[in-house]
PyMOL Python script that loads the backbone (N, CA, C, O; Angstrom):
from pymol import cmd

cmd.read_pdbstr("""\
ATOM      1  N   MET A   1       1.126  -1.006  -0.094  1.00  0.00           N
ATOM      2  CA  MET A   1      -0.246  -0.160  -0.039  1.00  0.00           C
ATOM      3  C   MET A   1       0.661   1.274  -0.012  1.00  0.00           C
ATOM      4  O   MET A   1       1.616   1.335   0.762  1.00  0.00           O
ATOM      5  N   GLN A   2       0.381   2.240  -0.744  1.00  0.00           N
ATOM      6  CA  GLN A   2       1.066   3.566  -1.199  1.00  0.00           C
ATOM      7  C   GLN A   2       0.732   4.669   0.164  1.00  0.00           C
ATOM      8  O   GLN A   2      -0.344   4.935   0.700  1.00  0.00           O
ATOM      9  N   ASP A   3       1.869   5.074   0.402  1.00  0.00           N
ATOM     10  CA  ASP A   3       1.827   6.744   1.615  1.00  0.00           C
ATOM     11  C   ASP A   3       1.310   7.475   1.057  1.00  0.00           C
ATOM     12  O   ASP A   3       1.934   8.057   0.169  1.00  0.00           O
ATOM     13  N   SER A   4      -0.260   7.843   1.335  1.00  0.00           N
ATOM     14  CA  SER A   4      -0.627   9.195   0.710  1.00  0.00           C
ATOM     15  C   SER A   4      -0.084  10.543   0.955  1.00  0.00           C
ATOM     16  O   SER A   4      -0.485  11.526   0.331  1.00  0.00           O
ATOM     17  N   ARG A   5       0.625  10.580   1.663  1.00  0.00           N
ATOM     18  CA  ARG A   5       1.031  11.796   2.342  1.00  0.00           C
ATOM     19  C   ARG A   5       1.923  12.326   1.224  1.00  0.00           C
ATOM     20  O   ARG A   5       2.397  11.433   0.522  1.00  0.00           O
ATOM     21  N   PRO A   6       2.229  13.460   0.928  1.00  0.00           N
ATOM     22  CA  PRO A   6       2.901  14.471   0.190  1.00  0.00           C
ATOM     23  C   PRO A   6       4.157  13.882   0.569  1.00  0.00           C
ATOM     24  O   PRO A   6       4.524  13.690   1.728  1.00  0.00           O
ATOM     25  N   ARG A   7       4.883  13.568  -0.632  1.00  0.00           N
ATOM     26  CA  ARG A   7       6.828  13.605  -0.950  1.00  0.00           C
ATOM     27  C   ARG A   7       7.615  14.826  -0.018  1.00  0.00           C
ATOM     28  O   ARG A   7       8.281  14.800   1.017  1.00  0.00           O
ATOM     29  N   HIS A   8       7.246  15.718  -0.795  1.00  0.00           N
ATOM     30  CA  HIS A   8       7.509  17.463  -1.115  1.00  0.00           C
ATOM     31  C   HIS A   8       6.189  18.081  -1.082  1.00  0.00           C
ATOM     32  O   HIS A   8       5.154  17.542  -1.473  1.00  0.00           O
ATOM     33  N   VAL A   9       6.326  19.542  -0.463  1.00  0.00           N
ATOM     34  CA  VAL A   9       5.620  21.059  -0.892  1.00  0.00           C
ATOM     35  C   VAL A   9       6.356  21.337  -1.284  1.00  0.00           C
ATOM     36  O   VAL A   9       7.476  21.157  -0.807  1.00  0.00           O
ATOM     37  N   LEU A  10       6.002  22.221  -2.905  1.00  0.00           N
ATOM     38  CA  LEU A  10       7.348  23.434  -3.635  1.00  0.00           C
ATOM     39  C   LEU A  10       6.709  24.509  -3.227  1.00  0.00           C
ATOM     40  O   LEU A  10       5.534  24.641  -3.570  1.00  0.00           O
ATOM     41  N   GLU A  11       7.280  25.410  -2.488  1.00  0.00           N
ATOM     42  CA  GLU A  11       6.754  27.066  -2.253  1.00  0.00           C
ATOM     43  C   GLU A  11       7.003  27.296  -3.312  1.00  0.00           C
ATOM     44  O   GLU A  11       7.689  26.720  -4.156  1.00  0.00           O
ATOM     45  N   GLY A  12       6.149  28.615  -3.302  1.00  0.00           N
ATOM     46  CA  GLY A  12       6.996  29.647  -5.015  1.00  0.00           C
ATOM     47  C   GLY A  12       6.800  30.716  -4.079  1.00  0.00           C
ATOM     48  O   GLY A  12       6.620  30.685  -2.862  1.00  0.00           O
ATOM     49  N   GLY A  13       6.854  31.455  -4.712  1.00  0.00           N
ATOM     50  CA  GLY A  13       6.656  33.360  -4.184  1.00  0.00           C
ATOM     51  C   GLY A  13       5.461  33.893  -3.420  1.00  0.00           C
ATOM     52  O   GLY A  13       5.178  35.069  -3.193  1.00  0.00           O
ATOM     53  N   GLY A  14       4.770  32.706  -3.044  1.00  0.00           N
ATOM     54  CA  GLY A  14       2.972  33.291  -2.424  1.00  0.00           C
ATOM     55  C   GLY A  14       1.537  33.762  -3.595  1.00  0.00           C
ATOM     56  O   GLY A  14       0.356  33.993  -3.335  1.00  0.00           O
ATOM     57  N   SER A  15       2.236  33.762  -4.818  1.00  0.00           N
ATOM     58  CA  SER A  15       1.564  34.525  -6.021  1.00  0.00           C
ATOM     59  C   SER A  15       0.573  32.796  -6.358  1.00  0.00           C
ATOM     60  O   SER A  15       1.414  31.898  -6.392  1.00  0.00           O
ATOM     61  N   ALA A  16      -0.593  32.340  -6.541  1.00  0.00           N
ATOM     62  CA  ALA A  16      -1.268  31.267  -7.508  1.00  0.00           C
ATOM     63  C   ALA A  16      -0.503  30.807  -8.456  1.00  0.00           C
ATOM     64  O   ALA A  16       0.124  31.652  -9.095  1.00  0.00           O
ATOM     65  N   MET A  17      -0.367  29.639  -8.749  1.00  0.00           N
ATOM     66  CA  MET A  17       0.356  28.941  -9.556  1.00  0.00           C
ATOM     67  C   MET A  17      -0.953  28.620 -10.488  1.00  0.00           C
ATOM     68  O   MET A  17      -1.914  27.913 -10.183  1.00  0.00           O
ATOM     69  N   TRP A  18      -0.702  29.407 -11.829  1.00  0.00           N
ATOM     70  CA  TRP A  18      -1.620  29.210 -13.365  1.00  0.00           C
ATOM     71  C   TRP A  18      -1.147  28.032 -13.723  1.00  0.00           C
ATOM     72  O   TRP A  18      -1.998  27.207 -14.057  1.00  0.00           O
ATOM     73  N   SER A  19      -0.225  27.764 -13.748  1.00  0.00           N
ATOM     74  CA  SER A  19       0.131  26.378 -14.738  1.00  0.00           C
ATOM     75  C   SER A  19       1.316  25.618 -14.391  1.00  0.00           C
ATOM     76  O   SER A  19       2.434  26.126 -14.309  1.00  0.00           O
ATOM     77  N   VAL A  20       1.083  24.516 -14.209  1.00  0.00           N
ATOM     78  CA  VAL A  20       2.183  23.074 -14.025  1.00  0.00           C
ATOM     79  C   VAL A  20       2.310  22.646 -14.941  1.00  0.00           C
ATOM     80  O   VAL A  20       1.298  22.554 -15.636  1.00  0.00           O
ATOM     81  N   ALA A  21       3.531  22.163 -15.456  1.00  0.00           N
ATOM     82  CA  ALA A  21       4.120  21.248 -16.466  1.00  0.00           C
ATOM     83  C   ALA A  21       5.431  20.045 -15.968  1.00  0.00           C
ATOM     84  O   ALA A  21       6.472  20.396 -15.412  1.00  0.00           O
ATOM     85  N   VAL A  22       5.141  18.855 -16.256  1.00  0.00           N
ATOM     86  CA  VAL A  22       6.926  17.687 -15.456  1.00  0.00           C
ATOM     87  C   VAL A  22       7.152  17.618 -17.272  1.00  0.00           C
ATOM     88  O   VAL A  22       6.447  17.535 -18.277  1.00  0.00           O
ATOM     89  N   SER A  23       8.761  17.723 -16.872  1.00  0.00           N
ATOM     90  CA  SER A  23       9.192  16.982 -18.124  1.00  0.00           C
ATOM     91  C   SER A  23       9.109  15.738 -18.434  1.00  0.00           C
ATOM     92  O   SER A  23       8.983  14.859 -17.581  1.00  0.00           O
ATOM     93  N   ARG A  24       9.177  15.492 -19.844  1.00  0.00           N
ATOM     94  CA  ARG A  24       8.949  14.355 -20.147  1.00  0.00           C
ATOM     95  C   ARG A  24       9.233  12.894 -19.145  1.00  0.00           C
ATOM     96  O   ARG A  24       8.492  11.951 -18.870  1.00  0.00           O
ATOM     97  N   ASP A  25      11.194  13.332 -18.620  1.00  0.00           N
ATOM     98  CA  ASP A  25      11.608  12.194 -18.048  1.00  0.00           C
ATOM     99  C   ASP A  25      11.323  11.752 -16.591  1.00  0.00           C
ATOM    100  O   ASP A  25      11.683  10.843 -15.844  1.00  0.00           O
ATOM    101  N   GLY A  26      10.145  13.297 -16.525  1.00  0.00           N
ATOM    102  CA  GLY A  26       9.767  13.288 -14.710  1.00  0.00           C
ATOM    103  C   GLY A  26      10.502  13.449 -13.787  1.00  0.00           C
ATOM    104  O   GLY A  26      10.257  12.917 -12.704  1.00  0.00           O
ATOM    105  N   THR A  27      11.762  14.349 -14.015  1.00  0.00           N
ATOM    106  CA  THR A  27      12.891  14.890 -13.229  1.00  0.00           C
ATOM    107  C   THR A  27      12.643  15.829 -12.989  1.00  0.00           C
ATOM    108  O   THR A  27      12.790  16.030 -11.784  1.00  0.00           O
ATOM    109  N   SER A  28      12.102  17.114 -13.825  1.00  0.00           N
ATOM    110  CA  SER A  28      11.861  18.247 -13.342  1.00  0.00           C
ATOM    111  C   SER A  28       9.941  18.762 -13.297  1.00  0.00           C
ATOM    112  O   SER A  28       9.021  18.113 -13.795  1.00  0.00           O
ATOM    113  N   LEU A  29       9.841  19.980 -12.602  1.00  0.00           N
ATOM    114  CA  LEU A  29       8.226  20.390 -12.290  1.00  0.00           C
ATOM    115  C   LEU A  29       8.508  22.060 -12.998  1.00  0.00           C
ATOM    116  O   LEU A  29       9.407  22.613 -12.363  1.00  0.00           O
ATOM    117  N   VAL A  30       8.092  22.722 -13.848  1.00  0.00           N
ATOM    118  CA  VAL A  30       8.269  24.052 -14.231  1.00  0.00           C
ATOM    119  C   VAL A  30       6.470  24.457 -13.804  1.00  0.00           C
ATOM    120  O   VAL A  30       5.498  23.768 -14.110  1.00  0.00           O
ATOM    121  N   ALA A  31       6.457  25.925 -12.936  1.00  0.00           N
ATOM    122  CA  ALA A  31       5.086  26.743 -12.658  1.00  0.00           C
ATOM    123  C   ALA A  31       5.371  27.693 -12.841  1.00  0.00           C
ATOM    124  O   ALA A  31       6.541  28.042 -12.683  1.00  0.00           O
ATOM    125  N   VAL A  32       4.096  28.793 -13.393  1.00  0.00           N
ATOM    126  CA  VAL A  32       3.907  29.996 -13.852  1.00  0.00           C
ATOM    127  C   VAL A  32       2.945  30.541 -12.774  1.00  0.00           C
ATOM    128  O   VAL A  32       2.011  29.846 -12.376  1.00  0.00           O
ATOM    129  N   THR A  33       3.154  31.684 -12.340  1.00  0.00           N
ATOM    130  CA  THR A  33       2.124  32.633 -11.648  1.00  0.00           C
ATOM    131  C   THR A  33       1.835  33.769 -12.114  1.00  0.00           C
ATOM    132  O   THR A  33       2.555  34.168 -13.030  1.00  0.00           O
ATOM    133  N   MET A  34       0.767  34.606 -11.674  1.00  0.00           N
ATOM    134  CA  MET A  34       0.023  35.422 -12.433  1.00  0.00           C
ATOM    135  C   MET A  34       0.906  36.584 -12.587  1.00  0.00           C
ATOM    136  O   MET A  34       0.780  37.382 -13.516  1.00  0.00           O
ATOM    137  N   ASP A  35       2.113  36.709 -11.350  1.00  0.00           N
ATOM    138  CA  ASP A  35       2.379  38.073 -10.798  1.00  0.00           C
ATOM    139  C   ASP A  35       3.926  38.036 -11.891  1.00  0.00           C
ATOM    140  O   ASP A  35       4.702  38.966 -11.670  1.00  0.00           O
ATOM    141  N   GLY A  36       4.258  37.245 -12.759  1.00  0.00           N
ATOM    142  CA  GLY A  36       4.969  36.882 -13.668  1.00  0.00           C
ATOM    143  C   GLY A  36       6.337  36.200 -13.505  1.00  0.00           C
ATOM    144  O   GLY A  36       7.302  36.493 -14.211  1.00  0.00           O
ATOM    145  N   ALA A  37       6.365  35.157 -12.411  1.00  0.00           N
ATOM    146  CA  ALA A  37       7.374  34.102 -11.970  1.00  0.00           C
ATOM    147  C   ALA A  37       7.202  32.989 -12.607  1.00  0.00           C
ATOM    148  O   ALA A  37       6.160  32.470 -13.007  1.00  0.00           O
ATOM    149  N   ALA A  38       8.794  32.488 -12.713  1.00  0.00           N
ATOM    150  CA  ALA A  38       8.466  30.819 -13.334  1.00  0.00           C
ATOM    151  C   ALA A  38       9.319  30.283 -12.455  1.00  0.00           C
ATOM    152  O   ALA A  38      10.272  31.010 -12.173  1.00  0.00           O
ATOM    153  N   TYR A  39       9.285  29.474 -12.052  1.00  0.00           N
ATOM    154  CA  TYR A  39      10.138  28.429 -10.960  1.00  0.00           C
ATOM    155  C   TYR A  39      10.102  26.669 -11.614  1.00  0.00           C
ATOM    156  O   TYR A  39       9.157  26.160 -12.217  1.00  0.00           O
ATOM    157  N   LEU A  40      11.227  26.108 -11.318  1.00  0.00           N
ATOM    158  CA  LEU A  40      11.598  24.979 -12.034  1.00  0.00           C
ATOM    159  C   LEU A  40      12.391  24.666 -10.879  1.00  0.00           C
ATOM    160  O   LEU A  40      13.146  25.431 -10.278  1.00  0.00           O
ATOM    161  N   TRP A  41      12.069  23.117 -10.564  1.00  0.00           N
ATOM    162  CA  TRP A  41      12.460  22.351  -9.484  1.00  0.00           C
ATOM    163  C   TRP A  41      12.714  20.783  -9.721  1.00  0.00           C
ATOM    164  O   TRP A  41      11.893  20.206 -10.433  1.00  0.00           O
ATOM    165  N   ASP A  42      13.463  20.264  -9.346  1.00  0.00           N
ATOM    166  CA  ASP A  42      13.745  19.300  -9.171  1.00  0.00           C
ATOM    167  C   ASP A  42      12.834  18.539  -8.549  1.00  0.00           C
ATOM    168  O   ASP A  42      12.605  18.943  -7.409  1.00  0.00           O
ATOM    169  N   ILE A  43      12.052  17.309  -8.966  1.00  0.00           N
ATOM    170  CA  ILE A  43      10.919  16.389  -8.590  1.00  0.00           C
ATOM    171  C   ILE A  43      11.720  15.218  -7.090  1.00  0.00           C
ATOM    172  O   ILE A  43      11.085  15.052  -6.048  1.00  0.00           O
ATOM    173  N   GLY A  44      12.638  14.792  -7.238  1.00  0.00           N
ATOM    174  CA  GLY A  44      13.384  14.069  -6.431  1.00  0.00           C
ATOM    175  C   GLY A  44      13.638  14.809  -5.445  1.00  0.00           C
ATOM    176  O   GLY A  44      13.130  14.516  -4.363  1.00  0.00           O
ATOM    177  N   THR A  45      14.437  15.888  -5.550  1.00  0.00           N
ATOM    178  CA  THR A  45      15.015  16.579  -4.443  1.00  0.00           C
ATOM    179  C   THR A  45      14.274  17.754  -3.608  1.00  0.00           C
ATOM    180  O   THR A  45      14.488  18.261  -2.507  1.00  0.00           O
ATOM    181  N   ALA A  46      13.058  18.011  -4.884  1.00  0.00           N
ATOM    182  CA  ALA A  46      12.223  19.323  -4.201  1.00  0.00           C
ATOM    183  C   ALA A  46      13.228  20.677  -4.471  1.00  0.00           C
ATOM    184  O   ALA A  46      12.810  21.827  -4.333  1.00  0.00           O
ATOM    185  N   VAL A  47      14.587  20.355  -4.869  1.00  0.00           N
ATOM    186  CA  VAL A  47      15.758  21.711  -4.698  1.00  0.00           C
ATOM    187  C   VAL A  47      14.971  22.826  -6.063  1.00  0.00           C
ATOM    188  O   VAL A  47      14.593  22.442  -7.170  1.00  0.00           O
ATOM    189  N   GLU A  48      14.923  24.031  -5.586  1.00  0.00           N
ATOM    190  CA  GLU A  48      14.288  25.056  -6.618  1.00  0.00           C
ATOM    191  C   GLU A  48      15.547  25.054  -7.495  1.00  0.00           C
ATOM    192  O   GLU A  48      16.677  25.080  -7.007  1.00  0.00           O
ATOM    193  N   VAL A  49      15.318  25.024  -8.720  1.00  0.00           N
ATOM    194  CA  VAL A  49      16.515  25.146  -9.478  1.00  0.00           C
ATOM    195  C   VAL A  49      16.973  26.007 -10.463  1.00  0.00           C
ATOM    196  O   VAL A  49      18.063  26.086 -11.029  1.00  0.00           O
ATOM    197  N   CYS A  50      15.355  26.995 -10.624  1.00  0.00           N
ATOM    198  CA  CYS A  50      15.806  28.580 -11.376  1.00  0.00           C
ATOM    199  C   CYS A  50      14.239  29.197 -11.047  1.00  0.00           C
ATOM    200  O   CYS A  50      13.138  28.671 -10.885  1.00  0.00           O
ATOM    201  N   ARG A  51      14.568  30.102 -11.042  1.00  0.00           N
ATOM    202  CA  ARG A  51      13.437  31.198 -11.172  1.00  0.00           C
ATOM    203  C   ARG A  51      13.539  32.050 -11.905  1.00  0.00           C
ATOM    204  O   ARG A  51      14.646  32.575 -12.023  1.00  0.00           O
ATOM    205  N   LEU A  52      12.472  32.500 -12.647  1.00  0.00           N
ATOM    206  CA  LEU A  52      12.932  34.087 -13.322  1.00  0.00           C
ATOM    207  C   LEU A  52      11.793  34.742 -13.179  1.00  0.00           C
ATOM    208  O   LEU A  52      10.739  34.412 -12.637  1.00  0.00           O
ATOM    209  N   ARG A  53      12.113  35.689 -13.715  1.00  0.00           N
ATOM    210  CA  ARG A  53      10.987  36.602 -13.364  1.00  0.00           C
ATOM    211  C   ARG A  53      10.547  37.348 -14.838  1.00  0.00           C
ATOM    212  O   ARG A  53      11.413  37.243 -15.706  1.00  0.00           O
ATOM    213  N   VAL A  54       9.236  38.134 -15.252  1.00  0.00           N
ATOM    214  CA  VAL A  54       9.375  38.737 -16.353  1.00  0.00           C
ATOM    215  C   VAL A  54       8.105  39.904 -16.148  1.00  0.00           C
ATOM    216  O   VAL A  54       7.391  39.827 -15.148  1.00  0.00           O
ATOM    217  N   ASP A  55       7.933  40.764 -16.968  1.00  0.00           N
ATOM    218  CA  ASP A  55       7.473  41.749 -16.462  1.00  0.00           C
ATOM    219  C   ASP A  55       6.060  41.470 -17.285  1.00  0.00           C
ATOM    220  O   ASP A  55       6.110  41.026 -18.432  1.00  0.00           O
ATOM    221  N   GLY A  56       4.850  41.742 -16.662  1.00  0.00           N
ATOM    222  CA  GLY A  56       3.691  40.989 -16.831  1.00  0.00           C
ATOM    223  C   GLY A  56       3.242  39.919 -16.321  1.00  0.00           C
ATOM    224  O   GLY A  56       3.969  39.724 -15.347  1.00  0.00           O
ATOM    225  N   HIS A  57       2.327  38.928 -16.393  1.00  0.00           N
ATOM    226  CA  HIS A  57       1.750  37.960 -15.998  1.00  0.00           C
ATOM    227  C   HIS A  57       2.124  36.839 -17.053  1.00  0.00           C
ATOM    228  O   HIS A  57       2.428  36.945 -18.241  1.00  0.00           O
ATOM    229  N   LEU A  58       1.994  35.666 -16.185  1.00  0.00           N
ATOM    230  CA  LEU A  58       2.568  34.391 -17.062  1.00  0.00           C
ATOM    231  C   LEU A  58       1.245  33.217 -17.012  1.00  0.00           C
ATOM    232  O   LEU A  58       0.424  33.199 -16.095  1.00  0.00           O
ATOM    233  N   SER A  59       1.234  32.546 -17.836  1.00  0.00           N
ATOM    234  CA  SER A  59      -0.157  31.903 -17.792  1.00  0.00           C
ATOM    235  C   SER A  59      -0.575  30.868 -18.372  1.00  0.00           C
ATOM    236  O   SER A  59      -1.715  30.410 -18.444  1.00  0.00           O
ATOM    237  N   ALA A  60       0.940  30.308 -19.026  1.00  0.00           N
ATOM    238  CA  ALA A  60       1.562  28.754 -19.465  1.00  0.00           C
ATOM    239  C   ALA A  60       2.369  28.879 -19.510  1.00  0.00           C
ATOM    240  O   ALA A  60       3.107  29.861 -19.596  1.00  0.00           O
ATOM    241  N   CYS A  61       2.592  26.719 -19.409  1.00  0.00           N
ATOM    242  CA  CYS A  61       4.489  27.013 -19.189  1.00  0.00           C
ATOM    243  C   CYS A  61       4.202  25.580 -20.148  1.00  0.00           C
ATOM    244  O   CYS A  61       3.106  25.040 -20.301  1.00  0.00           O
ATOM    245  N   SER A  62       5.649  25.099 -20.794  1.00  0.00           N
ATOM    246  CA  SER A  62       5.654  23.141 -21.379  1.00  0.00           C
ATOM    247  C   SER A  62       6.635  23.148 -21.150  1.00  0.00           C
ATOM    248  O   SER A  62       7.188  24.189 -20.796  1.00  0.00           O
ATOM    249  N   PHE A  63       7.365  21.831 -21.267  1.00  0.00           N
ATOM    250  CA  PHE A  63       8.701  21.565 -21.557  1.00  0.00           C
ATOM    251  C   PHE A  63       8.425  21.150 -23.375  1.00  0.00           C
ATOM    252  O   PHE A  63       7.434  20.609 -23.865  1.00  0.00           O
ATOM    253  N   HIS A  64       9.617  21.603 -24.036  1.00  0.00           N
ATOM    254  CA  HIS A  64       9.851  21.013 -25.394  1.00  0.00           C
ATOM    255  C   HIS A  64      10.025  19.316 -25.012  1.00  0.00           C
ATOM    256  O   HIS A  64      10.431  18.698 -24.028  1.00  0.00           O
ATOM    257  N   PRO A  65       9.425  18.904 -26.505  1.00  0.00           N
ATOM    258  CA  PRO A  65       9.150  17.195 -25.903  1.00  0.00           C
ATOM    259  C   PRO A  65      10.635  16.370 -26.052  1.00  0.00           C
ATOM    260  O   PRO A  65      10.964  15.226 -25.738  1.00  0.00           O
ATOM    261  N   TYR A  66      11.419  17.571 -26.720  1.00  0.00           N
ATOM    262  CA  TYR A  66      13.358  16.883 -26.827  1.00  0.00           C
ATOM    263  C   TYR A  66      14.253  17.652 -26.540  1.00  0.00           C
ATOM    264  O   TYR A  66      15.041  18.337 -27.193  1.00  0.00           O
ATOM    265  N   GLY A  67      14.019  17.439 -25.246  1.00  0.00           N
ATOM    266  CA  GLY A  67      15.262  17.778 -24.430  1.00  0.00           C
ATOM    267  C   GLY A  67      14.560  18.648 -23.077  1.00  0.00           C
ATOM    268  O   GLY A  67      13.372  18.710 -22.763  1.00  0.00           O
ATOM    269  N   HIS A  68      15.582  19.189 -22.511  1.00  0.00           N
ATOM    270  CA  HIS A  68      14.864  20.326 -21.108  1.00  0.00           C
ATOM    271  C   HIS A  68      14.982  21.490 -21.377  1.00  0.00           C
ATOM    272  O   HIS A  68      15.855  22.174 -20.843  1.00  0.00           O
ATOM    273  N   ARG A  69      14.006  22.045 -22.393  1.00  0.00           N
ATOM    274  CA  ARG A  69      14.324  23.245 -22.519  1.00  0.00           C
ATOM    275  C   ARG A  69      12.608  23.856 -21.940  1.00  0.00           C
ATOM    276  O   ARG A  69      11.988  22.886 -21.504  1.00  0.00           O
ATOM    277  N   VAL A  70      12.090  24.667 -21.884  1.00  0.00           N
ATOM    278  CA  VAL A  70      10.520  25.185 -21.192  1.00  0.00           C
ATOM    279  C   VAL A  70       9.912  26.450 -21.896  1.00  0.00           C
ATOM    280  O   VAL A  70      10.496  27.452 -21.485  1.00  0.00           O
ATOM    281  N   VAL A  71       9.253  26.651 -22.519  1.00  0.00           N
ATOM    282  CA  VAL A  71       8.316  27.288 -23.203  1.00  0.00           C
ATOM    283  C   VAL A  71       7.466  28.075 -21.890  1.00  0.00           C
ATOM    284  O   VAL A  71       7.209  27.492 -20.837  1.00  0.00           O
ATOM    285  N   LEU A  72       7.145  29.297 -22.137  1.00  0.00           N
ATOM    286  CA  LEU A  72       6.608  30.392 -21.194  1.00  0.00           C
ATOM    287  C   LEU A  72       5.318  30.969 -21.890  1.00  0.00           C
ATOM    288  O   LEU A  72       5.573  30.959 -23.094  1.00  0.00           O
ATOM    289  N   GLY A  73       4.297  31.370 -21.728  1.00  0.00           N
ATOM    290  CA  GLY A  73       3.802  32.449 -22.149  1.00  0.00           C
ATOM    291  C   GLY A  73       2.529  33.396 -21.326  1.00  0.00           C
ATOM    292  O   GLY A  73       1.901  32.768 -20.474  1.00  0.00           O
ATOM    293  N   GLY A  74       2.276  34.345 -21.473  1.00  0.00           N
ATOM    294  CA  GLY A  74       1.777  35.473 -20.933  1.00  0.00           C
ATOM    295  C   GLY A  74       1.504  36.598 -21.685  1.00  0.00           C
ATOM    296  O   GLY A  74       1.590  36.541 -22.912  1.00  0.00           O
ATOM    297  N   SER A  75       1.173  37.650 -21.093  1.00  0.00           N
ATOM    298  CA  SER A  75       1.065  38.951 -21.851  1.00  0.00           C
ATOM    299  C   SER A  75       1.898  39.523 -22.662  1.00  0.00           C
ATOM    300  O   SER A  75       1.537  40.466 -23.366  1.00  0.00           O
ATOM    301  N   ALA A  76       2.993  39.095 -22.680  1.00  0.00           N
ATOM    302  CA  ALA A  76       4.060  39.735 -23.443  1.00  0.00           C
ATOM    303  C   ALA A  76       4.107  38.759 -24.327  1.00  0.00           C
ATOM    304  O   ALA A  76       4.795  39.158 -25.266  1.00  0.00           O
ATOM    305  N   GLY A  77       3.559  37.194 -24.598  1.00  0.00           N
ATOM    306  CA  GLY A  77       3.582  36.302 -25.404  1.00  0.00           C
ATOM    307  C   GLY A  77       4.668  35.150 -24.901  1.00  0.00           C
ATOM    308  O   GLY A  77       5.040  34.853 -23.766  1.00  0.00           O
ATOM    309  N   LEU A  78       4.933  34.761 -25.862  1.00  0.00           N
ATOM    310  CA  LEU A  78       6.148  33.527 -25.423  1.00  0.00           C
ATOM    311  C   LEU A  78       7.666  34.055 -25.272  1.00  0.00           C
ATOM    312  O   LEU A  78       8.566  33.270 -24.972  1.00  0.00           O
TER     313      LEU A  78
END
""", "prot")
cmd.dss("prot")
cmd.show_as("cartoon", "prot")
cmd.util.cbc("prot")
cmd.orient("prot")
């Protein structure tokens, strides 16, 4: 039987997450917020790998299907 408790809680900057994506290999997670932040985490360790801030808001994120690239979309475009 699996334990139903979360393994990690990923903390962002306090703003609501609008979009979340998991990399194809299952090792990374990216999330974007309305206040213009994108967060990249290592899923296995729950370590924040990178944080990017942009002018405007972000509303979508995805991993490129061939490699470790992230696409972000928001009020300023892609």
